[in-house]
LOKEKE-119521 format. One record per residue (C-alpha): residue in three letters; x, y, z. Coordinates in nm, 2 decimals. Example, Ala and Ser with C-alpha at 12.3 -4.5 7.8 and 13.67 -1.06 7.14 Angstrom:
// LOKEKE-119521
ZAKOL   rest     east    north       up
ZAKOL    ALA     1.23    -0.45     0.78
ZAKOL    SER     1.37    -0.11     0.71
***
This chain:
// LOKEKE-119521
ZAKOL   rest     east    north       up
ZAKOL    MET     0.39    -0.07     1.62
ZAKOL    VAL     0.68    -0.31     1.69
ZAKOL    ALA     0.57    -0.60     1.92
ZAKOL    ILE     0.83    -0.70     2.17
ZAKOL    GLY     0.67    -0.97     2.39
ZAKOL    PRO     0.36    -0.81     2.55
ZAKOL    LEU     0.49    -0.47     2.48
ZAKOL    ASN     0.42    -0.24     2.19
ZAKOL    ILE     0.67     0.03     2.07
ZAKOL    ARG     0.53     0.28     1.82
ZAKOL    VAL     0.74     0.28     1.50
ZAKOL    ASP     0.68     0.64     1.43
ZAKOL    LEU     0.81     0.75     1.77
ZAKOL    LEU     1.11     0.52     1.75
ZAKOL    ILE     1.20     0.66     1.41
ZAKOL    PHE     1.14     1.01     1.55
ZAKOL    LEU     1.40     0.95     1.83
ZAKOL    VAL     1.64     0.79     1.59
ZAKOL    SER     1.62     1.08     1.36
ZAKOL    LEU     1.71     1.32     1.64
ZAKOL    GLY     2.02     1.12     1.70
ZAKOL    ILE     2.11     1.12     1.33
ZAKOL    LEU     2.05     1.50     1.32
ZAKOL    TYR     2.28     1.55     1.61
ZAKOL    GLY     2.56     1.38     1.43
ZAKOL    ILE     2.49     1.57     1.10
ZAKOL    PHE     2.49     1.91     1.28
ZAKOL    ARG     2.81     1.82     1.46
ZAKOL    PHE     2.97     1.73     1.12
ZAKOL    LEU     2.85     2.06     0.98
ZAKOL    GLY     3.04     2.24     1.26
ZAKOL    LEU     2.76     2.35     1.49
ZAKOL    THR     2.85     2.39     1.86
ZAKOL    SER     2.68     2.17     2.12
ZAKOL    LYS     2.46     2.46     2.23
ZAKOL    GLN     2.36     2.53     1.87
ZAKOL    ARG     2.27     2.16     1.80
ZAKOL    GLU     2.06     2.15     2.12
ZAKOL    ALA     1.88     2.47     2.02
ZAKOL    VAL     1.77     2.32     1.69
ZAKOL    ILE     1.70     1.97     1.80
ZAKOL    GLY     1.54     2.09     2.13
ZAKOL    THR     1.25     2.23     1.94
ZAKOL    TRP     1.14     1.88     1.83
ZAKOL    PHE     1.23     1.72     2.17
ZAKOL    TYR     1.03     1.97     2.37
ZAKOL    GLY     0.74     1.93     2.12
ZAKOL    PHE     0.74     1.57     2.19
ZAKOL    LEU     0.73     1.63     2.56
ZAKOL    ALA     0.45     1.87     2.52
ZAKOL    TRP     0.26     1.61     2.31
ZAKOL    LYS     0.30     1.33     2.56
ZAKOL    GLY     0.25     1.55     2.86
ZAKOL    SER    -0.07     1.69     2.73
ZAKOL    ALA    -0.19     1.35     2.62
ZAKOL    ILE    -0.14     1.22     2.98
ZAKOL    LEU    -0.32     1.52     3.12
ZAKOL    ILE    -0.61     1.47     2.88
ZAKOL    GLY    -0.62     1.10     2.95
ZAKOL    LEU    -0.62     1.17     3.32
ZAKOL    LEU    -0.92     1.41     3.28
ZAKOL    THR    -1.10     1.14     3.07
ZAKOL    THR    -1.02     0.82     3.26
ZAKOL    ARG    -0.94     0.96     3.61
ZAKOL    ASP    -0.68     0.68     3.63
ZAKOL    VAL    -0.31     0.75     3.62
ZAKOL    SER    -0.22     0.41     3.49
ZAKOL    LEU    -0.46     0.44     3.20
ZAKOL    ALA    -0.36     0.80     3.13
ZAKOL    LEU     0.00     0.70     3.06
ZAKOL    TYR    -0.12     0.51     2.75
ZAKOL    ALA    -0.35     0.79     2.62
ZAKOL    THR    -0.28     0.95     2.28
ZAKOL    GLY    -0.45     1.28     2.35
ZAKOL    GLY    -0.61     1.29     2.01
ZAKOL    VAL    -0.59     1.60     1.80
ZAKOL    TRP    -0.57     1.84     2.09
ZAKOL    SER    -0.23     1.71     2.20
ZAKOL    GLN    -0.11     1.73     1.84
ZAKOL    TRP    -0.22     2.10     1.83
ZAKOL    ILE    -0.05     2.17     2.16
ZAKOL    ALA     0.28     2.01     2.04
ZAKOL    ALA     0.26     2.20     1.71
ZAKOL    ALA     0.21     2.53     1.90
ZAKOL    VAL     0.50     2.46     2.13
ZAKOL    VAL     0.74     2.37     1.84
ZAKOL    LEU     0.63     2.68     1.65
ZAKOL    TRP     0.69     2.91     1.95
ZAKOL    LEU     1.04     2.76     2.00
ZAKOL    VAL     1.10     2.82     1.62
ZAKOL    TYR     0.99     3.17     1.65
ZAKOL    ARG     1.24     3.21     1.94
ZAKOL    LEU     1.52     3.04     1.74
ZAKOL    ASP     1.81     3.24     1.60
ZAKOL    ARG     1.74     3.33     1.23
ZAKOL    ASP     2.07     3.17     1.13
ZAKOL    PHE     1.96     2.84     1.24
ZAKOL    LEU     1.62     2.84     1.06
ZAKOL    GLY     1.77     2.66     0.77
ZAKOL    TYR     1.91     2.38     0.99
ZAKOL    TRP     1.56     2.35     1.15
ZAKOL    VAL     1.39     2.31     0.81
ZAKOL    LEU     1.65     2.05     0.72
ZAKOL    SER     1.57     1.87     1.05
ZAKOL    GLY     1.20     1.87     0.97
ZAKOL    LEU     1.25     1.72     0.62
ZAKOL    LEU     1.49     1.44     0.76
ZAKOL    ILE     1.23     1.35     1.03
ZAKOL    TRP     0.95     1.34     0.77
ZAKOL    LEU     1.17     1.13     0.54
ZAKOL    GLY     1.22     0.88     0.81
ZAKOL    MET     0.85     0.87     0.90
ZAKOL    THR     0.75     0.83     0.54
ZAKOL    LEU     0.99     0.54     0.49
ZAKOL    ALA     0.90     0.36     0.81
ZAKOL    VAL     0.53     0.43     0.83
ZAKOL    PRO     0.42     0.41     0.47
ZAKOL    VAL     0.07     0.53     0.33
ZAKOL    TYR    -0.06     0.23     0.15
ZAKOL    GLY    -0.18     0.31    -0.21
ZAKOL    THR    -0.04     0.31    -0.55
ZAKOL    VAL     0.02     0.56    -0.83
ZAKOL    PHE    -0.06     0.48    -1.20
ZAKOL    SER    -0.22     0.16    -1.06
ZAKOL    LEU     0.12    -0.01    -1.03
ZAKOL    PRO     0.10    -0.24    -0.72
ZAKOL    ASP     0.48    -0.26    -0.68
ZAKOL    GLN     0.53     0.11    -0.66
ZAKOL    PRO     0.35     0.22    -0.34
ZAKOL    ILE     0.29     0.60    -0.27
ZAKOL    HIS     0.54     0.63     0.00
ZAKOL    LEU     0.82     0.54    -0.23
ZAKOL    TRP     0.72     0.82    -0.47
ZAKOL    SER     0.69     1.06    -0.17
ZAKOL    THR     1.03     0.96    -0.05
ZAKOL    VAL     1.19     1.06    -0.38
ZAKOL    LEU     1.01     1.39    -0.38
ZAKOL    ILE     1.12     1.46    -0.02
ZAKOL    LEU     1.48     1.37    -0.11
ZAKOL    VAL     1.47     1.63    -0.39
ZAKOL    LEU     1.33     1.89    -0.15
ZAKOL    PHE     1.60     1.79     0.10
ZAKOL    GLY     1.87     1.85    -0.15
ZAKOL    MET     1.73     2.19    -0.24
ZAKOL    THR     1.72     2.28     0.13
ZAKOL    TRP     2.09     2.17     0.18
ZAKOL    ARG     2.19     2.43    -0.08
ZAKOL    TRP     2.06     2.73     0.12
ZAKOL    MET     2.05     2.63     0.48
ZAKOL    HIS     2.36     2.82     0.58
ZAKOL    ALA     2.20     3.14     0.47
ZAKOL    PRO     1.83     3.11     0.49
ZAKOL    THR     1.59     3.38     0.37
ZAKOL    ARG     1.21     3.40     0.41
ZAKOL    GLY     1.17     3.32     0.05
ZAKOL    HIS     1.37     3.01     0.07
ZAKOL    ILE     1.18     2.88     0.37
ZAKOL    LEU     0.84     2.96     0.22
ZAKOL    TRP     0.93     2.78    -0.11
ZAKOL    THR     1.05     2.47     0.09
ZAKOL    VAL     0.73     2.47     0.30
ZAKOL    LEU     0.53     2.51    -0.03
ZAKOL    GLY     0.72     2.21    -0.16
ZAKOL    ALA     0.64     2.01     0.14
ZAKOL    SER     0.27     2.11     0.12
ZAKOL    SER     0.26     2.00    -0.25
ZAKOL    ILE     0.41     1.66    -0.17
ZAKOL    TRP     0.16     1.62     0.11
ZAKOL    LEU    -0.12     1.71    -0.13
ZAKOL    PHE     0.01     1.47    -0.39
ZAKOL    GLN     0.02     1.19    -0.13
ZAKOL    SER    -0.34     1.26     0.00
ZAKOL    TYR    -0.47     1.27    -0.36
ZAKOL    ALA    -0.31     0.94    -0.46
ZAKOL    VAL    -0.48     0.76    -0.17
ZAKOL    GLY    -0.81     0.93    -0.22
ZAKOL    GLN    -0.81     1.15     0.10
ZAKOL    VAL    -0.75     1.49    -0.04
ZAKOL    LYS    -0.97     1.76     0.11
ZAKOL    TRP    -1.05     2.12    -0.01
ZAKOL    TRP    -0.88     2.27     0.29
ZAKOL    MET    -0.56     2.10     0.20
ZAKOL    MET    -0.57     2.26    -0.14
ZAKOL    GLY    -0.65     2.60     0.02
ZAKOL    ILE    -0.34     2.58     0.23
ZAKOL    SER    -0.12     2.50    -0.07
ZAKOL    PHE    -0.27     2.79    -0.27
ZAKOL    ILE    -0.22     3.04     0.03
ZAKOL    LEU     0.14     2.93     0.06
ZAKOL    PHE     0.19     2.96    -0.32
ZAKOL    GLY     0.06     3.32    -0.30
ZAKOL    LEU     0.28     3.40    -0.01
ZAKOL    SER     0.58     3.26    -0.18
ZAKOL    LEU     0.53     3.46    -0.49
ZAKOL    TYR     0.48     3.77    -0.29
ZAKOL    VAL     0.78     3.73    -0.06
ZAKOL    ALA     1.03     3.55    -0.28
ZAKOL    ARG     0.95     3.73    -0.60
ZAKOL    PRO     1.08     3.46    -0.83
ZAKOL    SER     1.25     3.52    -1.17
ZAKOL    ARG     1.07     3.47    -1.49
ZAKOL    ARG     1.25     3.15    -1.55
ZAKOL    VAL     1.13     3.01    -1.22
ZAKOL    VAL     0.78     3.11    -1.30
ZAKOL    GLN     0.80     2.94    -1.64
ZAKOL    LEU     0.93     2.62    -1.49
ZAKOL    SER     0.66     2.62    -1.23
ZAKOL    ILE     0.39     2.66    -1.50
ZAKOL    GLY     0.55     2.38    -1.69
ZAKOL    ALA     0.55     2.16    -1.39
ZAKOL    LEU     0.18     2.23    -1.33
ZAKOL    VAL     0.10     2.15    -1.70
ZAKOL    LEU     0.28     1.82    -1.67
ZAKOL    LEU     0.09     1.73    -1.35
ZAKOL    ALA    -0.23     1.82    -1.52
ZAKOL    VAL    -0.15     1.58    -1.81
ZAKOL    VAL    -0.05     1.31    -1.57
ZAKOL    ASN    -0.38     1.36    -1.38
ZAKOL    ALA    -0.58     1.33    -1.70
ZAKOL    ALA    -0.40     1.00    -1.78
ZAKOL    LEU    -0.47     0.85    -1.44
ZAKOL    PRO    -0.77     0.62    -1.38
ZAKOL    GLU    -1.06     0.76    -1.19
ZAKOL    ARG    -0.92     0.63    -0.87
ZAKOL    ALA    -0.54     0.63    -0.84
ZAKOL    THR    -0.53     0.40    -0.54
ZAKOL    GLN    -0.51     0.03    -0.63
ZAKOL    THR    -0.85    -0.14    -0.59
ZAKOL    ILE    -0.84    -0.48    -0.43
ZAKOL    THR    -1.15    -0.70    -0.43
ZAKOL    THR    -1.23    -1.05    -0.29
ZAKOL    GLU    -1.15    -1.19    -0.64
ZAKOL    THR    -0.80    -1.06    -0.64
ZAKOL    ALA    -0.70    -1.06    -0.27
ZAKOL    SER    -0.53    -1.36    -0.10
ZAKOL    THR    -0.58    -1.48     0.25
ZAKOL    GLY    -0.34    -1.33     0.50
ZAKOL    LEU    -0.29    -1.05     0.76
ZAKOL    ASN    -0.12    -0.79     0.56
ZAKOL    ILE    -0.30    -0.48     0.42
ZAKOL    GLY    -0.46    -0.59     0.09
ZAKOL    GLN    -0.54    -0.94     0.22
ZAKOL    ILE    -0.85    -1.10     0.36
ZAKOL    PRO    -0.81    -1.22     0.72
ZAKOL    PRO    -0.94    -1.56     0.84
ZAKOL    SER    -1.31    -1.56     0.92
ZAKOL    PHE    -1.42    -1.69     1.26
ZAKOL    GLU    -1.72    -1.79     1.47
ZAKOL    LEU    -1.71    -1.69     1.83
ZAKOL    GLN    -1.96    -1.68     2.12
ZAKOL    ARG    -2.10    -1.35     2.25
ZAKOL    THR    -2.15    -1.27     2.62
ZAKOL    ASP    -2.51    -1.40     2.61
ZAKOL    GLY    -2.41    -1.73     2.46
ZAKOL    SER    -2.52    -1.67     2.10
ZAKOL    MET    -2.28    -1.72     1.82
ZAKOL    PHE    -2.13    -1.45     1.60
ZAKOL    ASP    -1.99    -1.51     1.24
ZAKOL    LEU    -1.75    -1.24     1.11
ZAKOL    ALA    -1.85    -1.34     0.75
ZAKOL    SER    -2.20    -1.21     0.83
ZAKOL    LEU    -2.07    -0.86     0.82
ZAKOL    ARG    -1.94    -0.88     0.46
ZAKOL    GLY    -2.08    -0.57     0.28
ZAKOL    GLN    -2.00    -0.32     0.55
ZAKOL    GLN    -1.68    -0.18     0.70
ZAKOL    VAL    -1.56    -0.37     1.01
ZAKOL    VAL    -1.31    -0.30     1.29
ZAKOL    VAL    -1.17    -0.61     1.45
ZAKOL    ASN    -1.00    -0.53     1.79
ZAKOL    PHE    -0.82    -0.78     2.01
ZAKOL    TRP    -0.82    -0.69     2.38
ZAKOL    ALA    -0.78    -0.82     2.74
ZAKOL    SER    -0.91    -0.67     3.06
ZAKOL    TRP    -0.55    -0.67     3.22
ZAKOL    CYS    -0.41    -0.48     2.93
ZAKOL    PRO    -0.38    -0.10     3.02
ZAKOL    PRO    -0.36     0.02     2.66
ZAKOL    CYS    -0.67    -0.18     2.58
ZAKOL    ARG    -0.86    -0.02     2.87
ZAKOL    ALA    -0.74     0.33     2.76
ZAKOL    GLU    -0.87     0.30     2.40
ZAKOL    MET    -1.21     0.17     2.49
ZAKOL    PRO    -1.38     0.51     2.55
ZAKOL    ASP    -1.26     0.64     2.21
ZAKOL    MET    -1.37     0.33     2.04
ZAKOL    ALA    -1.71     0.36     2.20
ZAKOL    ALA    -1.74     0.72     2.10
ZAKOL    PHE    -1.66     0.63     1.73
ZAKOL    ALA    -1.90     0.34     1.73
ZAKOL    ASN    -2.18     0.55     1.87
ZAKOL    GLU    -2.13     0.80     1.58
ZAKOL    ARG    -2.09     0.56     1.30
ZAKOL    ASP    -2.39     0.32     1.23
ZAKOL    ASP    -2.22     0.21     0.90
ZAKOL    VAL    -1.92     0.06     1.08
ZAKOL    THR    -1.93    -0.24     1.32
ZAKOL    ILE    -1.66    -0.30     1.58
ZAKOL    VAL    -1.59    -0.64     1.68
ZAKOL    ALA    -1.42    -0.66     2.02
ZAKOL    VAL    -1.24    -1.00     2.05
ZAKOL    ASN    -1.15    -1.09     2.40
ZAKOL    THR    -0.83    -1.30     2.42
ZAKOL    THR    -0.99    -1.51     2.70
ZAKOL    THR    -0.70    -1.75     2.73
ZAKOL    SER    -0.49    -1.47     2.86
ZAKOL    GLU    -0.73    -1.36     3.13
ZAKOL    ARG    -0.67    -1.48     3.49
ZAKOL    ASP    -1.04    -1.47     3.55
ZAKOL    PRO    -1.28    -1.46     3.25
ZAKOL    ASP    -1.54    -1.28     3.47
ZAKOL    ASN    -1.31    -0.98     3.49
ZAKOL    ALA    -1.34    -0.93     3.11
ZAKOL    ILE    -1.71    -0.96     3.12
ZAKOL    SER    -1.75    -0.71     3.39
ZAKOL    PHE    -1.50    -0.47     3.23
ZAKOL    ILE    -1.66    -0.47     2.88
ZAKOL    GLU    -2.02    -0.45     3.01
ZAKOL    PRO    -2.04    -0.07     2.98
ZAKOL    TYR    -1.95    -0.10     2.61
ZAKOL    GLU    -2.17    -0.39     2.51
ZAKOL    ASP    -2.42    -0.15     2.34
ZAKOL    ALA    -2.14     0.00     2.12
ZAKOL    PHE    -1.95    -0.31     2.02
ZAKOL    THR    -2.01    -0.67     1.91
ZAKOL    VAL    -1.82    -0.85     2.19
ZAKOL    VAL    -1.70    -1.20     2.15
ZAKOL    TYR    -1.47    -1.43     2.33
ZAKOL    ASP    -1.18    -1.63     2.20
ZAKOL    ARG    -1.20    -1.90     2.47
ZAKOL    ASP    -0.96    -2.15     2.32
ZAKOL    GLY    -0.72    -1.90     2.16
ZAKOL    GLN    -0.76    -2.04     1.81
ZAKOL    VAL    -0.86    -1.70     1.65
ZAKOL    GLY    -0.58    -1.53     1.83
ZAKOL    ASP    -0.33    -1.78     1.69
ZAKOL    ALA    -0.49    -1.75     1.34
ZAKOL    TYR    -0.44    -1.37     1.36
ZAKOL    ARG    -0.09    -1.42     1.51
ZAKOL    ILE    -0.17    -1.19     1.80
ZAKOL    GLN     0.17    -1.11     1.97
ZAKOL    ALA     0.08    -0.80     2.17
ZAKOL    MET    -0.23    -0.62     2.27
ZAKOL    PRO    -0.43    -0.44     2.17
ZAKOL    THR    -0.42    -0.53     1.80
ZAKOL    THR    -0.67    -0.38     1.55
ZAKOL    TYR    -0.76    -0.45     1.19
ZAKOL    VAL    -0.99    -0.25     0.97
ZAKOL    LEU    -1.17    -0.43     0.69
ZAKOL    ASP    -1.35    -0.28     0.39
ZAKOL    GLU    -1.68    -0.39     0.25
ZAKOL    SER    -1.51    -0.68     0.07
ZAKOL    GLY    -1.35    -0.81     0.40
ZAKOL    VAL    -1.00    -0.68     0.28
ZAKOL    ILE    -0.77    -0.54     0.54
ZAKOL    ILE    -0.72    -0.16     0.47
ZAKOL    ALA    -0.55    -0.07     0.79
ZAKOL    LYS    -0.39    -0.24     1.10
ZAKOL    GLN    -0.24    -0.12     1.42
ZAKOL    PHE    -0.05    -0.28     1.70
ZAKOL    GLY    -0.11    -0.08     2.02
ZAKOL    ALA    -0.37     0.16     2.14
ZAKOL    ILE    -0.59     0.34     1.89
ZAKOL    ASP    -0.81     0.65     1.94
ZAKOL    LYS    -1.11     0.81     1.76
ZAKOL    ASN    -0.89     1.02     1.53
ZAKOL    TRP    -0.71     0.71     1.41
ZAKOL    LEU    -1.04     0.54     1.34
ZAKOL    ASP    -1.18     0.84     1.16
ZAKOL    ALA    -0.87     0.85     0.94
ZAKOL    GLN    -0.88     0.48     0.84
ZAKOL    VAL    -1.26     0.45     0.79
ZAKOL    ASN    -1.39     0.66     0.51
***
């Protein structure tokens, strides 16, 4: 998120829209007509509308409040709906434009990877985060796509999709989040690519050589490729990999809460206000997550100095008191220490109290599930 005053603008959506503008210029340079450019780029734009529209609808069914539904993310259902719309439009797309569409997907992915990095390192080198390695690989795939996009074949497209899947698998492995189903997808794509494209012997030899090289690299890696940060090596700060300032604040019942008392377990620190629509929209998802995870504590910090009437905050949060640890930043010192510029703002801390994820703007259960192992 990019904070502008009290407003939050999602970086990934901003990069997505900027990428569409860049693609429009690239396709114009390549000689596509206005109608052709709109046909390719429209698949992504209408997918975006499907995502946001379904998110609002799901939010409306959940909250029964239009103002809150506008800030809903829709979770995984909206993502599947958007993907289905994009795939349907691609299926209807003229075959001659499929190469341009694959190129557009890689460019959008490249922008997202650069702007919204996945934190983690390869070869335990802290100055070489995983998103930089991924960017180089995407650029190589981008260059390969550029060579055949004017005359695409099913084999070309499958090999590019396989390459993208391999990069995704590599990135997931490097940050310790690889799943068996991810590997299954890559193997299926590999089999389809072999069957459809029928590569030459030289291509097969090069592929086997690359696999052997990756196996050697994997054997040379430490047990965990992601950089491990502990309380002994982490500095105090608000960036990922740092330890945020501790605090003591009062609960609703007047008792005191000390953040340091939660050391040894994963913690989600969420700053909210009762007047903030995104804060209100994310609360049901946070409660659902908290009720499922006994090993994670959510600390909901009310920015009381921003409330017109503190009683509004108490009455609003009352239904969630059983799920969260609710505390009140009555003098604003904690908000200042955490440099809260816009709400909601969320930090995820590991067992050592180190920040492993942060988000400016509304979160949902899927985001929490992804950040908290």
